[in-house]
C-alpha positions in Angstrom: -5.3 -10.1 2.6 -4.3 -6.6 3.8 -7.2 -4.2 4.7 -7.1 -0.5 4.2 -9.6 1.3 6.5 -10.4 4.7 7.9 -10.4 4.6 11.7 -11.5 8.0 13.1 -8.9 10.5 12.1 -6.4 7.9 10.8 -5.9 5.7 7.8 -4.9 2.2 8.8 -3.3 -0.5 6.7 -4.0 -3.8 8.6 -1.7 -6.7 7.5 -2.3 -10.4 8.1 0.2 -12.3 10.2 1.9 -13.7 7.1 2.1 -10.3 5.4 3.8 -8.9 8.5 6.4 -11.6 8.2 6.9 -11.1 4.5 6.9 -7.3 4.7 9.1 -7.3 7.9 6.7 -4.6 9.2 3.6 -4.3 11.3 0.3 -2.4 10.6 0.7 1.1 9.3 -1.3 4.0 10.7 -1.1 7.6 9.4 -3.2 10.7 10.1 -6.0 11.1 7.6 -4.7 14.7 7.1 -1.6 13.2 5.5 -3.7 11.6 2.7 -3.3 13.7 -0.4 -4.7 11.3 -3.0 -6.2 7.9 -3.5 -6.1 6.6 -7.1 -7.0 3.4 -8.8 -4.1 1.6 -10.4 -4.8 -0.9 -13.2 -1.5 -2.7 -13.2 -0.7 -2.6 -9.5 2.2 -5.1 -9.5 4.2 -3.0 -11.9 3.4 0.2 -9.9 5.9 -1.0 -7.3 9.4 -0.1 -8.1 12.7 0.6 -6.4 15.0 -1.2 -4.1 13.4 -3.4 -1.4 14.3 -2.2 2.0 13.1 -4.5 3.8 10.5 -6.8 2.6 9.8 -9.6 0.1 9.4 -9.5 -3.7 9.3 -11.7 -6.7 8.9 -9.4 -9.7 5.5 -9.7 -11.4 4.2 -12.0 -8.6 4.2 -10.2 -5.3 5.7 -7.2 -3.5 5.4 -6.7 0.3 7.3 -4.2 2.3 9.3 -0.9 1.9 10.6 0.1 -1.5 12.9 3.1 -2.1 13.2 4.8 -5.5 15.1 8.0 -5.7 13.6 10.3 -3.0 10.3 8.3 -2.8 9.6 5.7 -0.1 6.7 3.4 -0.8 5.1 0.7 1.3 3.4 -2.0 -0.9 1.2 -5.0 -0.3 0.5 -6.5 -3.7 -0.2 -10.2 -4.5 -0.5 -11.7 -8.0 -4.2 -12.5 -7.7 -5.0 -8.8 -7.6 -4.2 -7.2 -11.0 -5.6 -3.8 -9.8 -5.3 -1.8 -6.6 -5.0 1.6 -5.1 -2.2 4.1 -4.6 -2.5 6.4 -1.6 -0.4 9.5 -1.9 0.8 10.8 1.4 2.5 14.0 2.6 4.2 14.5 6.0 4.2 10.8 6.7 7.0 8.2 6.9 6.0 6.9 3.4 5.3 9.0 0.3 2.8 6.4 -0.9 1.0 3.1 0.0 0.3 0.7 -2.9 -2.3 -1.9 -2.1 -3.7 -4.7 -4.3 -7.5 -4.8 -4.2 -10.3 -7.0 -5.7 -12.5 -3.9 -6.2 -10.4 -0.7 -6.0 -13.2 1.6 -6.9 -15.3 0.3 -4.0 -12.3 0.7 -1.7 -11.8 4.3 -2.7 -15.5 4.9 -2.2 -15.5 3.2 1.2 -12.6 5.3 2.4 -14.7 8.4 1.5 -12.1 10.1 -0.5 
């Protein structure tokens, strides 16, 4: 399962080997100064929208990779076993948002210190 952690002055999304294959992407590291918001999402699988470019997706089951909707580029790591998750709003980074499924999203937000 993907892990979202604060590492010094950066926010790092660590992917498992299988997630890297499915997302066609490696780990993501962005400056902490790019983080504008971190919010809990109750229906995380349906928060991922747009055209998959590249990645893997079965609607309602999982979404991994880059998704483009209008002018917004999102990177998602969402599996069906996690109904809830977090959305990290970014500014000045490659992605406008990261959407991550989480077992306890409130604890994750707290652990990140946002």
